[in-house]
Each structure stands twice: as structure tokens, then as C-alpha cells.
N, C-alpha and C positions, 0 to 999 in steps of 0.2 A: 886321734882319739876323740877329740871334740869336733862336732860338725860346725861349719860356718853359719853364722846367723845372717839371715837375709835382711837387708836394710829395707825399712818401710818405704813404699813408692809414694811419691807426691802426686796426689790426684788433683789435676786441674779441672775443677768442676765446670759444667756447662753454664751454671748460674753466673760464675765469674766472667766467662766469655761473653755472655749476653749483656752483662752489666757494662763491660768495656765498650761493646758495639753501641749499646744504647747511649752511653756517655759521649762517644764520638759523634753519633748522629745528632744528639742534643746540642753539642757544641757547634756542629756544622749548621744546624737549623737556626740557632740563635745568632750565629755570625752572619748567616745569609739574610736573616730578618733585619739585623742591624744595618747591614750593607744596603739592602733594598730601601729601608726607611730613609737613610741618609742620602742615597742616590735620588729617590723621589723628592725629598725635601730640597736638595740642591737644584734639581731640574725645575721644580715649581718656582723657586726663586729666580731662576733664569728666565722662565716664561713671563713672570711678572715684570722683570726688568726690560726684556725685549719688547713686550707689549707697550711699555711706556717710553719706548725709543731710547732707553738708556743702554745703548749698544755696547759701549766700552765696559761698563760694569757687568753686563750680562756675560760678555766673553771672559772677563776675569773670574767670574763665578765658576765657570766650567773649568778654566785653566788651573785654578788653585784648589780644585777638589780631588782628593785621592780616590774618593768613591766613584767619581765620574771616570777617571782613568782606568780603574779596574773593570768597569762595565762598558768599555768603548764600543763593543759590537752592538749592545742594546742602545747605546746613545745614538749611533748612526741611524738606527731604525726609528727611534723616537723623534729625532730631529727631522727626519724625512717626513714623517706624518705631520709633525707640527708645522713645518715650513710649507708643506703642501696646502694646508688649511690657510695659512697666512697669505700665500700667493692667491688663492681663490678669493679671499676677502678683499685683497688689493684690486683684483680684476673687477669684482663687483662694484667696489667703490669708484673705480675709474669709469665704469660703464654708467653709473648713476651720477657722475659729476661731483662726488663727495671729496675727491682729491684730484690733483693734477698729475701730469706725467712725471714732473720733476720730483714730487713727493714720493711717487711710487718707485722711481728709480733709486732713490736714496735707500729705501728699505730693501729693495731687490738686490742692490749691490752688497749690502750688509749680509744678506742671506747667502750670497754667492761665496763669501769668505769662509763659510763652513764646509764647502765642497760636498754638498749633499745632493742637491738637485741637478747639478752639472749642466748638460747640454740643453735640457728643456728650459731651465732658467735663463741660460745665456741667450737662447733664441727670443725669449720674451723681452729681455733687456734690450737686445739689439733692435727688436721690432719697435720698441718705444723710443729708443735713441741710439741710432747706429754708431755714434761716436762716444758712447758712454764709457767704454773702456779707456779711451785715450784721455778723457776728462776727469776720471776718478782720482782725486788727489789723495785718497786714503791708501792707494796701492804703492808700494815702494818701487823705485825705478827698475830693479832687476825683474820683479814680478810683472811690472807693466810691460817691459820689453817682451817677456815670454808670452804674455797674453795678447800683445799686439800681433805677434806671429800667429798665434792660435786664432785670433779674431779674423784675420784675412781669409783663413780657410773657412771659417763660419760664414763670412760675408759671401764667399764664392758659392757655398752650398745654399745659402738662403736666396741668393740671386738666381741660381739655377731653378730652385723650387718656384720662385715667383715667375720666372720665365715660362716654366712648364704650365703654370696656372694662368698664363696670359695676363699677369699683373706686370706689364712692361715698365711702367714708371718706377715702381718699387725695385724691380730687377735692375733697372738702369742705375739707381742709386747705389745698390750693393756692389755692382761691378765697378763703378767708379771708385768706391772705397777700396776695393782690391787693388786697383791700379795706383791709387794714391799712397797706400800704406804697405803693400806687400813688397818683400825683397826677393820673392821667387819669380823667376822669369817664366816658368811654366804657368803659374797662377795668373800672372799679368797677361800672358798670351791667350789663355782660356777666357779671361774676362773680356779682353778686346774682341775676341771672336763672338762672344755672346752679346756684346754691345752692338756689333754690326747686325747680328741676327735679330736682336730686339728692335732695332730701327726698321729693318725690312718688314718683320712680322707685325709690328705696331702700325706701320703705315698701311699694310695690306688689310689689317683688321679694321682700321678706320674707313678705308675706301669700301670694303665689303659691307660694313654696317651701314654706311651711307647709301650704298646701292639698295640694300634691303628696305631701308626707310623710304627711299625714293620710289621703289616699286609699289609701295602702298600709298603713294602721294604725300608722304610726310616730308616734303621738301624742306620746310623750315627746320624741322628736327634734325634732318641730315646736315643742313648747313651749320646749325649750332654745334653739332657733334664735331665737325671738322674745324670750325672756328675756335673751339676750345681745346684743341689738341695740346699735348705736352711739348712745349717748345724746348725743354731740356733734352728731349730725345731727338726731335727732328729739326730743331733750329727755328729761327723766327720766320723765315720765308721759304717754306718748302714748295717747290714749283708744282709738284703733283697735287698737293692739297689745294694750292691756289687755283689750279686749272679745274679741279673737281668742283670747288665752290662756285666758280664762274659758270660752269655747266649747269649746276643745280639751280642757280639763280635764274638762268634762262628758262629752264624747265618750269620753275615755280611761276615765273612771270607769264609764261605761255598757258600754264594750267589755270592760273587765277583769272586770266582774261578770256579763256575759252568759253564757247557757248554751251548751253545745256545739252544740245545735241551731241557735241563733241565729248563732253565729260561722261555721258551715259551711253549713247548709242555706239560710239566708236569703240568702247571697251566691251560692251555686252553683246552687240549684234555682229554677225559676220560682215566683213568688208568685201564688197564685190566691185566689179567694173561699173555696175549701175549706180552705186551710191558713194564711191570713194570721193568723188568731186563735189559732194553735197554736204560733207561733214566738217569742213573747215580744218582739216588735218594738215598741220605744218611739220616740217623737219628742219633741223639745223644744217642739213646738207641737201643736195639735190637728189637724194635717194630716200626711200621709205620702205621698210620691211614689214610685211604682215604675215603672221603664221596662223593658219586656221587649224586648230587642234583636231576638230572633227574630221577634216579632210586629210590631215597629216601632210599638209602642203604649205610651202613657203613661197610667198609672192614678193617680188622686188619691183618697186615702182620708181620711175624717174620723173622729175619735174619740180613742182612747187604747189603751194596750197591751192586746192580746188582745180589743179591742172596736172594730175598725176597720170602717167602712162605706164601700163604694165610692160616690163621688158624681160623678166625672167620668172620662171615657175620651177620650183624644185620639189620633187617628192622627198618627204622627210620622215624622220622617226623620232618621236618625243618620249617622255618618261613613262615608265610602266606604272601600274597602280601602286600607290604608296610612295612613288618617287616621281610624282607628276611634275611636268614642266610648269613653272609659275605663269599665271595669267597677269596681264597688266600692260602698262606702257613703259618702255625702257629706252636705252640708248646704247649704241656701240661704244665701249670704253677702252678696249685693248685688243691685241691680236698677236699671233705667233705661228710659226711653221709646224711645231710639233710639241706634244706633251705626252707623258706616260704616267699612268696611275698604278703604282705597285698594289694598291688595295684591290683593284679589279683586274690587274695583270693585263692591261691593254692601254692603248693610247690613241690619239687622233691627230690627223694632219690638218693644217690650215684652220686653226681655231680663231673664232671671233667672239670676244667676251661681251656680255651685256649686263650681267649682275652677279657679283661674287664669283662663285665657281661655275656658274651657268654659261654655256658656250654654244655657238654653232660650230660644228666641226665635221670632219669626214667620218665615214663608217669606221669602226675601230680596227686597229692593227695590232699585231704582236709587237714585242719590244724591238724586233729587228727592223720594223717599219716596212716589211716586205710582204707579210701575210695578213689578209683581212680575216679577222676572227668571227665577224658577224656581219653579213651583208644585208640584213633586214632593213627595208625601207617601206613606207606606206602604212605602217602600224607601230604602236608604241613598243619600244624595245630598249630604250636607254635608261640611264640612272638619273635622268632629269635634263640632260643637255639635248640639243637638237642635232641629230645626225643627218648628214647630206651625202650624196655621192661625192667621190673624190674631186671630180672636175667642178662640180657645183660649189663645193666648199672652197676650192682654190679661187673660183671667180669671185665669191663673196669676199674672201681675204684680200684679193687684189684690187677690187673696185669700190667697195663701200667704206667710206671714211668714218673715223671716230666722230661721235655726235649724231650719227644717223638714227632716226627714231625707229623703234621696233614696237609693234603692237601684237600681242598674243592673246587670242581668245578662242 
């Protein structure tokens, strides 16, 4: 009989919805503003304390702040930027002599506690003081043990980097630290292998550099270089270095006492049968080798000063343009039956060394030592060495002693 009355609907106005959203955003904005303010305030306090070397108080400032812990991701980024600037300032101060290495290491070790810069910082610390990890009293024993294990790996990496950069003395130090501190047999084995390589390569480097200096008549510089070699690597009395110094001293004495004719004409003018015994040319053996670049011919003389007799003439091939065979006065320093160069994919038989990588050797062979890959003689064709016929190279290898003088012009 009576119809049902409809209940009035509650209308949720858009205005109320917007008001709630706005209120939430306002709360969020104010909270974030408050958080950022306190975060920046705390971080500024940390910077001031750290800059004044109050490291313990600086760390406590960060550890005791709720605002810092909430914004941990931003903290990592901010500390990274801050410590990067600090490290740059330290490096400049070291360079300018404003602080010493010990002062720098104190600050760098403190920065390392924050685990921000990691390997880049560790490399700097180890470069300044390889044993800094073991001597840092601020590190607890367990952490120190962990870092000691990590440090040997870093020492090995740094040693290999130095070795590849031909910084043999520094590499030697790092490899010895690996052997001294590592508990890994693999690391120790690798370090020992690199130590042996460092010894060999360092010695070859010294001898080659001395040869280059001697080739330009800088005998005193060559002798000084060898006399000041790192005895930690090669020991006090290395026989090869000793022999080389003696040889250079003889060459220096001969060069200093030589006549004007010898020091100029013998190098600049061709040597012939008509003038060889007028130039006061001596050799430390009873042989003398002369290479005429224009003629592409090697002459071997036998005898002594002003009494030389031509006994062999070899058609030769010297360096191409851009890879010229060096001119000057040299001496035979070493020899071998075979070498192979992967770079050029060829090798040579019966080589006789006179300066660094420069050799007299046979025409080039393939890796099997059975096929001649280039039989060119009588014109430049090599990468700087002097190529000879196989039999001629063998004769030189068999008959000419180390110390024999070589003149190339």
C-alpha cells in the first residue's frame, strides 16, 4: 500500500578527495623536507669533524643518526664524491711536499673503513706503503686476517701490472710480498714464476739499454746504468753485468784514446783495402767486421791494428726504409743457433748479436726451419738485422768471438 522510501545516497565529493590527497602530499613533502634538512645537517657535521681529523667522532656522528640510516643509498654516493675530493687533495699535498706518506696513509686508511672507494683506494695505499694493511693497528684481528688474504691477491695484480709496464723493481717487491704473506700455493707459484721472468727481463733490459747508449758512444752513461742496477733483483755480483761493464770500459778507453782520424773517418767514410790499415782501428779479438750499407756487403778482416787482412766477403741484406740498420761502432755480444719471431712469422739460423735485438743471421726461414721464406740478398729487405747466406751466417757464428769490433756505415 505504501511505497518504500529511498535512503538518501552519501555523496563523496571530489573536493574531499582532493583535500585528502593534498594533505597526504603536504605531509610527505614536510617529512621529506625535515628528513633532508637533518640528513644534510648531520653530513655537514661529519665533514667538519673528518676535515679536522676527528675520525672517531665523525664516524659516531653517522652511526648514531637515524636520518643517515634512512638515506643509506644517498649517503654512499655523497661519501664517494666527498672522499674522491679528499684523495685528490691528499695526492696534491703529497706532490707538493705539504704532507708525508705516513700522514697520507693515516687518512687513506680511515677512508677505507667506509668501504666506498674500494680497489682504487687500496691500490693507492699499497703504492704508498705495501705493508700498510699489516701495520694498521686500527683493524681488528679477524678483519686484518681477511684483508691480509685479499692483499696478497692485490699484491699479485699490482706486481703483474708493474711487470707489464717494465717497472721491474716495484714488481719484484710486490711478488716478494705475495711469497711472504700468501697462504695460496697457486699465488706463490705465480709470484715465483714472475720473479724469475723479472730477473731475466730486467737484465735483458739493462744490457739492451747499455748497447743502445754504447752505439751512440755514451759509454760512461752505459757503465753508470749497469753499475746502478737493482741488486735486490739480480744480486750483488751478477756475472753478465760485470762482464758487460768490463767490455764497455775497454771500449771507452779505446774511444777516448783514439785519433781524430779514427773517431771521424772510420765511422763516416767507407773502409777499403786501401785505407783500413791507416785508420788505427783496433778490435778486442783478432777479427774485425765491416758492413758497407751502400754496397750491402759485409767484410771480415783478420789481424790487428793497422795490420788487417780481408778473409771473407758476404753479400748481405740490411733494413728496409723506416727499419734501417743502425750505423756506428759495435761489438759482438752474444750468439745462438736459431730464433723465431711470431711477430714476423719467420726466424733465422746462426745469429750473432751486436746491439739489443739487432743481429747478423741467415736469410729467414719458416717455423719448421726447413723453408726459406725470403732469399733476398744484395739489397735492403730486413726489419733491421743483417741477413746473410746460410753458410756465411754459420761461418760468422763459428769463427768470430764475442768482443769483435763491428763498424757499420
